[in-house]
C-alpha angles and dihedrals in degrees: 000000000000117000128211133192137205144151090272134016089255092055093047091052091048090051092051093047090052095047092047091042093225139119124256094249090057095063145065112228126201119188107219099173127005090205129222131258095215125198119281089343092306115126093005113159129189122238114246129202135172119219127196123185112236122238111283107037116228117195117231094215103049125069118238094242094052091046094050090048089056091046093051091048091053094044090051089052089053091050096052093041094218115210115267114240096218096054104126131209092230116063115248130223117254092258094048090049092050089051091050091052091050090055089047094052090048093055092050092049089054091052088052090055090244105101111197139191111230122224116186121209133177111221128171096330093318132106108225119201108199111201107209111197144139090235103060095152091063095052093046101042135183111333087351093293096142101044090048092049088049088051095047091049089048095054090047091049099049091044088059092053100049139018100228111093102241113184111225127201122189115203134185116196108316095325098124092047091053088043092053091057091048088049091053093050090043090054095049092043089049094049090051092049093050088052094046096048103026088223129116118257122217112208126210116270114276142167119286093249091055092049086052091054091057093045086053096048094049096037089098091054099095093186091059136063129194133200142165126245133176132043128286133299086022097045113134140187130250123203119193144152114281117246 
């Protein structure tokens, strides 16, 4: 969790909010040290606070109506799977396709008024596109709608460029890492709820790789079974007691 300092707790909080570009109601604040004024500068100690952005992230500089309009537009684009303009008649190599996708994502972030630098990383059979921007909230969106739409578009895009089924993950800041922890808790809580009620639980729509995470987490629970229903990008997971 990022830490920030100031002469007072209020100044430390203000510094943190400015650095993260969020409003106070969008974060969790923990006062680590209230600091000391000292005497004539002797013994003075800065105040220290840690600030964590809540889930979901809400940008301080964008109104909710405008952000939701952008999210809906991006989500609709994902639903209709519009043709990608860079798709070539000749199949590209993996490296060329990965570069094409990076350019494509760069253009999208600019259109969302959140221009990002793209860093590509190979991790466990996945291609992770790290979007580095000062406006993380705009690229994550309410309930992760924007980042998940970006990921869906990216997967469709690269599969139109090459035949090999590369698995693409789009990440902004540490969103995916935080989301993975949430997914793990969700899986365990869902398993408990199904056992307590005896009724199936229908989870919120989520990307394929997140559904796979829950499948994997619950695969050792022999009294439960999991399966997916619906169509992308609104496909969701069902957890129920095994027959």
